[in-house]
DRENFI-592321 format. One record per residue (C-alpha): residue number from 1; residue in three letters; x, z, y. Coordinates in pm, 1 decimal. Layout:
# DRENFI-592321
ATOM	k	r	px	pz	py
ATOM	NUM	ALA	X	Z	Y .
...
***
This chain:
# DRENFI-592321
ATOM	k	r	px	pz	py
ATOM	1	MET	998.5	-258.0	-2675.6 .
ATOM	2	ARG	956.4	-201.3	-2260.9 .
ATOM	3	VAL	1283.6	-39.3	-2240.3 .
ATOM	4	GLN	1446.0	-323.5	-2418.3 .
ATOM	5	CYS	1225.1	-573.3	-2185.1 .
ATOM	6	THR	1346.9	-394.1	-1887.9 .
ATOM	7	ALA	1700.7	-391.0	-1972.7 .
ATOM	8	VAL	1654.3	-735.7	-2073.6 .
ATOM	9	LEU	1508.5	-853.7	-1715.5 .
ATOM	10	ALA	1788.9	-621.4	-1535.1 .
ATOM	11	ALA	2097.0	-788.7	-1724.1 .
ATOM	12	ILE	1930.5	-1157.0	-1634.8 .
ATOM	13	GLY	1920.0	-1049.1	-1265.2 .
ATOM	14	ALA	2237.7	-881.5	-1260.4 .
ATOM	15	ALA	2387.2	-1199.5	-1381.1 .
ATOM	16	ALA	2149.8	-1414.6	-1147.9 .
ATOM	17	THR	2339.6	-1254.4	-843.7 .
ATOM	18	THR	2678.6	-1269.4	-955.0 .
ATOM	19	LEU	2705.0	-1628.8	-875.4 .
ATOM	20	PRO	2847.5	-1654.4	-520.9 .
ATOM	21	ALA	2662.1	-1833.0	-241.5 .
ATOM	22	GLN	2938.4	-2038.8	-124.7 .
ATOM	23	ALA	2927.1	-2244.7	-432.8 .
ATOM	24	VAL	2641.0	-2431.3	-366.1 .
ATOM	25	PRO	2675.6	-2630.8	-41.9 .
ATOM	26	THR	2460.7	-2684.5	231.4 .
ATOM	27	PRO	2321.9	-3024.4	353.4 .
ATOM	28	ALA	2479.6	-2936.8	695.8 .
ATOM	29	SER	2826.5	-2855.7	538.4 .
ATOM	30	TYR	2819.3	-3164.3	291.3 .
ATOM	31	LEU	2688.3	-3402.6	535.5 .
ATOM	32	GLY	2843.2	-3317.8	821.2 .
ATOM	33	PHE	2543.7	-3291.9	1067.8 .
ATOM	34	GLU	2227.0	-3094.4	1062.5 .
ATOM	35	VAL	1915.7	-3240.0	894.4 .
ATOM	36	GLY	1682.7	-3364.8	1114.4 .
ATOM	37	ALA	1951.4	-3372.0	1425.5 .
ATOM	38	ASP	1871.4	-3632.3	1697.0 .
ATOM	39	ARG	2050.6	-4003.8	1633.9 .
ATOM	40	ARG	2158.7	-3877.5	1296.6 .
ATOM	41	LEU	2043.5	-3999.7	941.7 .
ATOM	42	ALA	2199.8	-3927.3	595.4 .
ATOM	43	GLY	2272.6	-4296.3	390.4 .
ATOM	44	TRP	2148.9	-4341.4	61.8 .
ATOM	45	PRO	2500.1	-4297.4	-47.1 .
ATOM	46	GLN	2519.5	-3950.1	100.3 .
ATOM	47	ILE	2215.6	-3800.6	-11.5 .
ATOM	48	VAL	2296.1	-3891.4	-384.9 .
ATOM	49	GLY	2629.2	-3751.2	-284.2 .
ATOM	50	TYR	2498.2	-3453.4	-201.2 .
ATOM	51	PHE	2218.6	-3441.7	-476.9 .
ATOM	52	GLY	2519.6	-3485.5	-726.1 .
ATOM	53	ARG	2735.0	-3198.4	-576.7 .
ATOM	54	LEU	2447.3	-2974.8	-593.1 .
ATOM	55	ALA	2396.1	-3063.1	-910.1 .
ATOM	56	ALA	2747.9	-2943.9	-1004.2 .
ATOM	57	ALA	2776.2	-2648.3	-836.8 .
ATOM	58	SER	2450.1	-2517.8	-985.0 .
ATOM	59	PRO	2347.5	-2450.7	-1369.9 .
ATOM	60	SER	1998.9	-2463.6	-1251.9 .
ATOM	61	ARG	2025.9	-2799.7	-1091.8 .
ATOM	62	LYS	2078.7	-3144.3	-1278.9 .
ATOM	63	LEU	2099.9	-3524.8	-1170.7 .
ATOM	64	ASP	2007.5	-3791.2	-1374.0 .
ATOM	65	THR	1995.4	-4157.4	-1343.7 .
ATOM	66	LEU	1627.6	-4316.5	-1455.9 .
ATOM	67	ASP	1692.2	-4669.4	-1411.6 .
ATOM	68	THR	1873.4	-4918.1	-1201.0 .
ATOM	69	THR	1737.8	-5169.6	-919.9 .
ATOM	70	PRO	1706.4	-5504.7	-950.4 .
ATOM	71	LEU	2008.3	-5557.9	-779.5 .
ATOM	72	VAL	2143.8	-5359.7	-1093.8 .
ATOM	73	ARG	2272.2	-5040.2	-790.3 .
***
């Protein structure tokens, strides 16, 4: 039993390391500036866009819309 568990864990670890690191964008690569840079602030559409791109690039991330605002945005 211990050998089987070790083999399964090794297979999961190997599968996790095969994902390319470049597939997941950094905030700076998407926004065009470093987060926290002086006089730079990301707008809400940019933030939502980044999280959408992140969810599309990574199978471990999911983006849900919970509700709309009173102004239906």
